[in-house]
C-alpha positions, 0 to 999 in steps of 0.5 A: 620138873626142876631147873636143875632137872632141866640142866641135867638132863641136857648135859646127858643129852649133848652128845646124842644131840643131832646125827652120829658125824657131828658127834664124832667131830664135836667130841674130837673138838671137846676132847682136845681141850682142857677142861676149864676151857671156854667153848670158842664163839664159833657156829659150824659150817654144816649146821643148816644140814644137821638135825638139832634133836627134840629140844629144838621143838620147845616153845620159845616162851618156856625156853627163854624162862629156862635159860633166863633162870639158869643164867641169874642162879649161876654167877660164878665158874665152875658152876657158870659152865651150865650157861655155856652147856645151854648154848651148846645143846643146839642152834636156836638154845645157842640164839636165846642164850647168847641174846641173854647174856650181857656183856661184862660191862653191863653184868660184870661176867665173863661167859663166852670168849668174846668176853675177853675181848670186851669192855668190863664192869666199871665200878668193879674190877674181875679179878684174876691172877697168873700162874707161870711155868718155867719150864715151859715159858709158858704164863696161865690166867686164871679167874678168881683172885687166889687158886680154889684146892681142888685146882679146879680154877677157870682158865682165861687166857695162856701165853707162850714166851718166845725169844727172837733175835731182836725182840720178845714174842708172847702167843696168846691163845684161849688153850695152855697146849695150842699156840698155833696162829692156825688154831681158833683159839689163837687170840694174839701177841705181844711183842717186847724190844731187846730190853723189856721198856717198849711193848706192843699188843696185837690182836687176830682180829680188828676190835671194830666194824670194818667197812664193807669196800674195804674189804673188798679193797683188800682183796685185791691188795693183800699181799697173800695169795690164797693158796698160800695161807690155811682157811683159818691162818690169820693172816696178820695182826691188829695193833690195839696198843702200845706199854712204854717203860722209862728205862731205869738205871737203878732196875727193881729198885727205882720207880718205872714212869709208864706210858700207855696207849690203847689205839681201840679205845677213844679218848672219849669213853673215860668220860662222863656217857662215853662208850667202848666199841664192843665186839659182838662176836668172834670172827666165824673164820680168821683166815677169809680177808685181811682188810688193810686199813689205814694207820695213823701215817697213812701209808702202811698197812695193818698187816705190816706187823714187821716192826712193833713201833708204837708210832705205825700203829693204827688209830680208831676206826675212821680216825675220827677220835684219839685214841686213850692214853693213860700216863703215870705220875711220877713220884 
């Protein structure tokens, strides 16, 4: 049997795997998502009680060969959705697929939602374009250089602009129809000041591993009561970077000098042999615990998002390395 035949049969069997309750649960989840949406990288809580189906009994050597061939042959979207289908068959298929699929820094390709939070390839940039909908104040980021004729482009991220009294927020999500913080598609936000000259980037989860003792301490000192926060509601946003533009009196006719600070990327990463901290999976429970990590001043918590000032943004995990700073040279 050819690889294409196996993949075709997998697509047909996808809705028939497991019991009736799981089909109803997943069907409701997938119908509410856009066609180009990447499935969130999370595992259902009751997977141990769900029947995996006959495809879970394939020999591991055969399964490795099938998934490896599919991953090597389908390198671009929308054809690469087949790799996501392989990870959706059952638990064993998902683990094998995650083991075979490499990070964007290694292969230069996007596959799962976690790929959007991982470092990109150092030699070849990933080309994208943005569509703007002024009626709904939304911005859609698509994979590719130009829009396709069939409008079957790969949606990567969506943002909605929300004006406030003293600032403007851009809420970022994996889908274009749900920007709620309680959703598992919530990614983070971008906040600008009133003049639009200072921007602070926030992530819904830390970009580094949090020590267990820090997590334990956060349970005792976090400001949100467990009964007041939804189980999937992220209680805080983590500042990961800031971009500042010098005020230009000539407006668009003059150059704008930019100053960028990436708190989640160490300065050593741009040196020869340098590495960047890489997430391997998204948080299973967004609202589980919000660890309070020390900031550059050592007095305030990362969970305090009341001020978008870059000076109050956190440094790296243990503060042992300086964050990456980029400055635009003048003309």
